[in-house]
C-alpha positions in Angstrom: 0.0 0.1 0.0 1.1 3.8 -0.7 0.1 5.6 2.3 0.3 9.6 2.5 -1.2 12.6 4.2 -3.0 15.1 1.8 -4.6 18.3 2.0 -8.1 18.4 -0.1 -10.7 21.1 -0.3 -12.5 19.5 2.6 -9.2 19.5 5.0 -6.5 17.1 5.7 -6.5 13.4 6.1 -4.7 10.1 5.4 -5.2 8.5 2.7 -3.9 5.5 0.0 -3.0 6.4 -3.4 -4.3 3.9 -5.8 -3.0 4.8 -9.4 -4.4 8.2 -10.1 -6.5 8.2 -7.3 -6.8 9.2 -3.9 -8.8 7.1 -1.3 -9.4 8.7 2.5 -8.3 6.7 5.2 -10.5 7.5 8.6 -8.8 8.3 11.4 -4.9 7.1 10.8 -2.9 4.4 8.8 -1.9 1.9 11.0 -2.9 -1.5 11.7 -6.0 -2.4 9.1 -6.8 1.3 8.0 -11.0 1.9 7.5 -11.7 3.9 4.6 -14.2 6.5 4.4 -15.2 6.4 1.1 -14.3 9.6 -0.3 -12.0 9.7 -3.0 -10.4 12.4 -5.1 -8.0 12.5 -8.4 -4.2 12.6 -7.5 -3.7 15.7 -9.3 -6.5 17.4 -7.1 -4.8 17.1 -3.9 -1.5 18.2 -2.1 1.0 15.8 -0.6 1.9 16.7 2.7 4.8 15.2 5.0 3.2 11.6 5.0 3.5 11.2 8.6 4.1 13.7 11.7 6.3 11.7 13.7 7.0 12.3 17.8 10.6 12.3 17.0 12.8 11.7 14.3 16.2 9.2 15.2 18.8 9.9 12.9 21.6 7.8 12.1 25.3 8.9 11.1 28.0 7.9 9.2 25.9 4.5 8.2 27.9 4.3 4.7 31.5 4.0 4.9 32.3 6.1 1.8 30.4 8.8 3.3 32.3 8.4 6.5 35.5 8.8 4.5 34.7 11.5 2.7 34.5 13.9 5.6 37.6 12.1 6.8 35.9 9.8 9.7 36.1 6.6 10.7 33.2 3.9 10.8 31.4 3.6 13.8 31.4 0.2 15.5 27.3 1.0 16.8 25.1 3.0 15.1 25.8 6.7 15.6 22.5 8.0 16.4 21.4 12.4 17.1 17.4 13.4 17.1 15.8 15.9 14.7 12.4 17.6 16.3 9.3 16.7 15.3 9.2 20.6 14.2 12.0 20.0 11.4 9.7 18.4 9.5 7.9 19.8 6.0 6.7 17.6 3.1 7.2 17.4 -0.4 7.7 21.1 -2.5 8.1 22.8 1.0 10.7 25.4 0.8 13.6 24.4 2.8 14.8 27.6 4.4 18.4 28.6 4.9 19.2 30.3 8.6 21.2 33.4 7.8 24.0 32.3 10.7 24.7 29.4 8.4 27.2 29.9 5.4 26.8 26.3 4.4 23.5 24.2 4.2 23.9 20.5 2.6 21.3 18.0 1.5 22.0 14.8 2.5 19.7 11.8 0.8 18.3 9.0 3.0 15.7 5.8 3.1 13.8 6.3 5.9 11.8 3.9 8.1 8.3 4.7 9.9 7.6 2.6 12.7 3.7 1.4 12.9 3.3 0.6 16.8 4.9 1.4 20.0 7.8 -0.8 20.3 10.6 -1.2 23.1 13.8 -3.4 23.2 12.6 -4.8 19.8 14.8 -7.8 18.4 16.5 -7.6 14.8 14.8 -10.5 13.9 11.4 -8.8 14.8 12.2 -5.4 13.0 10.1 -6.2 10.1 7.0 -6.8 12.0 6.8 -3.0 13.7 7.5 -1.4 10.9 4.5 0.5 8.7 6.6 1.1 6.0 9.3 3.4 4.0 9.8 6.8 2.8 12.5 9.2 1.5 14.6 11.7 3.8 16.4 14.6 3.4 18.6 15.4 6.8 19.2 18.6 5.9 22.6 19.7 7.6 24.0 23.2 8.6 27.8 22.2 8.1 29.8 24.7 9.8 27.3 25.0 13.1 27.9 21.2 12.9 31.6 21.5 13.4 31.4 24.6 15.2 29.2 23.1 18.0 30.4 20.0 18.2 27.2 18.5 18.8 24.6 18.4 16.1 21.3 19.5 17.8 21.6 23.1 16.0 22.8 21.9 13.1 20.3 19.5 12.2 17.4 20.8 14.1 16.3 23.8 12.2 12.6 24.0 11.0 12.1 22.6 7.2 15.7 20.5 8.0 13.7 17.1 7.8 11.9 16.9 4.4 9.7 13.7 4.2 7.6 11.9 1.3 6.2 12.0 -0.7 4.2 8.9 0.5 4.9 5.6 2.5 5.4 2.5 0.8 4.7 -0.3 2.8 5.3 -3.1 0.7 9.0 -3.1 -0.1 12.7 -4.9 0.6 14.6 -2.2 1.8 17.8 -4.3 1.4 19.1 -3.5 -2.2 17.4 0.0 -3.1 18.9 2.6 -5.4 19.1 5.8 -4.0 19.8 9.1 -6.1 20.2 12.8 -5.0 20.2 15.6 -7.7 20.8 19.4 -7.4 19.4 21.3 -9.9 19.2 17.9 -12.2 22.8 17.0 -11.3 23.2 13.7 -9.9 25.0 14.3 -6.7 24.7 11.3 -4.7 24.1 7.6 -6.3 24.4 4.3 -4.4 22.3 1.5 -2.7 20.8 0.8 0.5 23.1 -3.0 0.7 26.0 -0.2 1.3 24.4 0.5 4.9 26.9 -0.6 7.3 24.2 -0.9 10.0 21.0 -2.5 8.6 17.8 -1.6 9.1 16.6 -4.6 11.5 20.1 -3.7 13.6 19.1 0.2 13.6 15.5 -0.9 14.9 17.0 -3.1 17.5 19.4 -0.5 18.7 17.3 2.7 18.8 14.3 0.5 20.4 16.8 -0.4 23.4 17.4 3.3 24.0 13.7 4.9 23.8 10.5 3.8 23.3 9.6 4.4 19.5 6.0 5.6 19.1 3.7 4.8 16.0 5.0 7.4 13.2 8.2 7.8 14.7 10.7 8.3 12.0 14.3 6.4 11.6 16.9 7.8 9.2 19.1 5.4 8.2 21.9 7.2 7.1 23.5 9.5 3.8 25.6 7.9 1.2 28.8 9.7 -0.1 28.2 13.1 -2.4 26.5 15.4 0.3 27.1 19.2 -0.4 25.8 22.6 -0.2 22.5 24.2 -1.7 21.6 27.8 -2.4 18.8 30.1 -2.6 16.7 28.9 -5.4 18.2 25.4 -6.3 16.4 22.1 -6.0 17.2 19.3 -4.1 15.6 15.9 -5.6 16.0 12.7 -3.9 14.5 9.3 -5.8 14.6 5.9 -4.0 13.9 2.7 -5.7 10.4 1.8 -5.5 9.2 4.6 -3.4 9.4 7.8 -5.6 11.0 11.1 -5.5 11.0 13.6 -2.9 11.8 17.3 -4.3 12.2 20.4 -2.2 14.0 23.6 -3.1 16.2 25.7 -0.9 15.2 29.2 0.2 16.8 31.8 2.3 15.0 32.2 5.1 
């Protein structure tokens, strides 16, 4: 199933996308969704961030080549940090570049969406607690990240976590092509099979630290090729089997 969150003439709703049609889901998309019977052409609705997580847990340096491009070692266990829920935006929304940063980078990633409350779930059971997968841009103020030493400010600005365009619930995430383009020029081109710490391991690790709630998101890491965006530039991240997430950078 392809799950989305949409704005339509009557308000905002979760929905299932079936071809060129959008079917409204009653209440929430978790478990076995119930449908209201309302439907619209996809062209007549606006796609929002497909989920509003209570928290976004991101994983750093989870592709060896990305760690190497910044001269860092590969961590022996997942290196995690948090992005606030207020950093989340949807497809085609503007990434606001803060005036206090001279370099804001794109980072294309595969994102995991949790489907139920979990704590200390073993890797062997991780797939059963995942709602599906979407695309993320772990936007990073690189100069502030280096200056601060910790990443809360650099990763936490409003608009610094685009998600979308929807959630794919039936996909094998183990070996998907992932590509990032800046104004049409390919900057990142890799596969999720190159993840150092695989998705089941990440779910086990993170849920061993904190309770994950329905809708919480784990960003799995970015491949090599990250780089800066400037005002007016468009970033498009494509993950095989999911689609493309596009956002344009804009001075705040």
